[in-house]
C-alpha positions in Angstrom: 0.0 0.0 0.0 1.2 3.5 -0.8 2.3 5.9 1.9 -0.7 7.9 3.2 -0.7 11.6 2.6 -3.1 12.0 5.5 -5.1 9.6 7.7 -7.5 9.9 10.6 -9.3 7.4 12.8 -12.8 7.8 14.1 -14.3 5.4 16.7 -18.0 4.7 17.2 -19.7 3.3 20.3 -23.4 2.5 20.3 -24.0 2.4 16.6 -26.8 4.9 15.6 -27.5 5.6 19.2 -24.0 6.4 20.4 -21.1 8.7 19.7 -18.3 9.1 17.2 -14.9 10.5 18.3 -11.3 10.8 17.2 -8.5 9.2 19.2 -7.0 12.6 19.9 -10.4 13.9 21.1 -10.4 16.8 18.6 -13.6 15.5 17.0 -16.6 14.3 19.0 -20.3 14.1 18.0 -23.3 12.3 19.4 -25.0 10.0 17.0 -28.8 9.3 17.0 -31.2 7.5 14.7 -33.2 10.1 12.7 -37.0 10.4 13.4 -37.7 9.0 9.9 -36.0 5.7 10.9 -37.8 5.4 14.2 -35.7 7.7 16.4 -36.7 10.9 18.1 -36.0 14.5 17.1 -32.6 15.5 18.2 -29.6 17.7 17.3 -27.3 14.7 17.2 -25.9 13.7 13.8 -26.2 10.4 11.9 -24.1 8.5 9.4 -25.8 9.9 6.4 -25.3 13.5 7.5 -21.6 12.7 8.1 -21.3 11.2 4.7 -23.1 14.1 3.0 -20.8 16.6 4.8 -17.7 14.7 3.8 -18.8 14.2 0.2 -19.8 17.8 -0.4 -16.6 19.1 1.1 -14.4 16.6 -0.8 -16.2 17.2 -4.1 -16.0 21.0 -3.8 -12.3 20.7 -3.0 -11.8 18.6 -6.1 -13.8 21.1 -8.2 -11.7 24.0 -6.9 -8.5 22.0 -7.7 -9.4 21.3 -11.3 -10.4 24.9 -11.8 -7.1 26.1 -10.3 -5.1 23.7 -12.4 -6.9 25.0 -15.5 -6.3 28.6 -14.3 -10.0 29.3 -14.4 -11.2 31.9 -12.0 -14.8 31.8 -10.7 -16.8 33.8 -8.3 -18.0 30.9 -6.1 -18.5 27.2 -6.0 -21.0 25.4 -3.9 -21.8 21.7 -3.6 -25.0 20.4 -1.9 -24.9 16.7 -1.1 -28.0 14.7 -0.4 -27.5 11.1 0.9 -30.5 8.8 0.9 -31.1 5.4 2.4 -33.0 3.2 0.0 -34.6 -0.2 0.3 -32.4 -2.9 -1.3 -34.5 -5.4 -3.1 -31.5 -7.6 -3.7 -31.0 -8.6 -0.1 -33.9 -6.9 1.8 -31.6 -4.4 3.5 -30.8 -0.8 2.7 -28.3 0.9 0.4 -27.1 4.4 -0.2 -27.7 6.8 -3.0 -26.2 10.3 -3.5 -27.3 13.4 -5.2 -24.9 16.3 -5.7 -26.2 19.8 -6.7 -23.2 21.8 -8.0 -23.3 25.5 -8.6 -20.4 27.4 -10.1 -20.9 31.2 -10.3 -19.0 32.7 -13.2 -19.0 30.0 -15.9 -21.2 29.2 -18.8 -23.1 25.8 -18.9 -20.6 24.0 -21.1 -17.7 25.0 -18.9 -19.6 24.0 -15.8 -20.3 20.5 -17.2 -16.6 20.1 -18.2 -15.2 21.0 -14.8 -17.9 19.1 -12.8 -17.1 16.0 -14.7 -13.3 16.5 -14.1 -14.0 17.0 -10.4 -16.1 13.8 -10.4 -13.1 11.9 -11.9 -10.8 13.5 -9.3 -12.7 13.4 -6.1 -11.6 10.6 -3.7 -15.2 10.1 -2.5 -16.5 9.8 -6.1 -13.7 7.3 -6.8 -14.5 5.3 -3.7 -18.1 4.8 -4.4 -17.9 4.5 -8.2 -20.1 1.6 -9.4 -21.3 0.9 -5.9 -24.0 3.5 -5.3 -26.1 5.6 -7.6 -24.8 9.2 -7.8 -26.9 11.8 -9.5 -25.1 15.1 -10.4 -27.2 18.2 -11.1 -25.4 21.3 -12.4 -27.2 24.4 -11.4 
């Protein structure tokens, strides 16, 4: 395996009704089952929110990188990630799906499509889930 450029470790106790934290205690969050899945209303996070936060930040960073490499200046980039849990007919369980809504202020439609596709090919999250979950990308 190649040498890691960066790595982090997060520990969970209690599954969806517990907590997630880093070994160095810099990161700590309570985790709770969302009301839609039988939990109660809470300010605690859940795995889908954590995944959406990570994917939106990672994809937007990849987008900014490909724009920078192409020396293309824009006013603003924004990525909204929606992560869904879907019923999985294959095994009766659940599976993930993702929708990314990408907005780039300062480019025409053709340029937006080009750089969003390049970002999708560059983003580590997109690479990790390629061919394993459905990803819909909407360019605003």
